[in-house]
Phi, psi and omega in degrees: 000138180298319177306320177308325181269012186063019168270069185292321190286329176290322176297324179296319173295320182292321181285328180292328175287318174300320185292322176298313188293317180303309180299325178294317175302320185277334173292324180287315177220080183296347180259007184281112187297330174298312176301325187286326182280332177286324170296321176296315177300315179301313178301317180299313177295321176298321184289320175301320177299305188299328177288325171293341176271003183076016187252062188301321181292321176293318176296320180294329180294312179296325168304313184295321181297319177292317174310316181296322182290312181296319176307309184298314183299316176301311183299310186292328175295323179288335184285329185282348188282000000 
């Protein structure tokens, strides 16, 4: 992973590409839980990178998005029980 080598800007570009791909997948299958989990995980990791880059407000936004997806999935899982 790029961030392990201190190449944060390159990592940022990779995450932005992943976010774009996730959006395309979710546009095609918005109820796919695997795509939703992948999006949440990507948001979470991207938030950590942004925090390292000193972009705390943007990091908080992505962290919140991640939490919202996890919360929604948990609620849907409880409804199926």
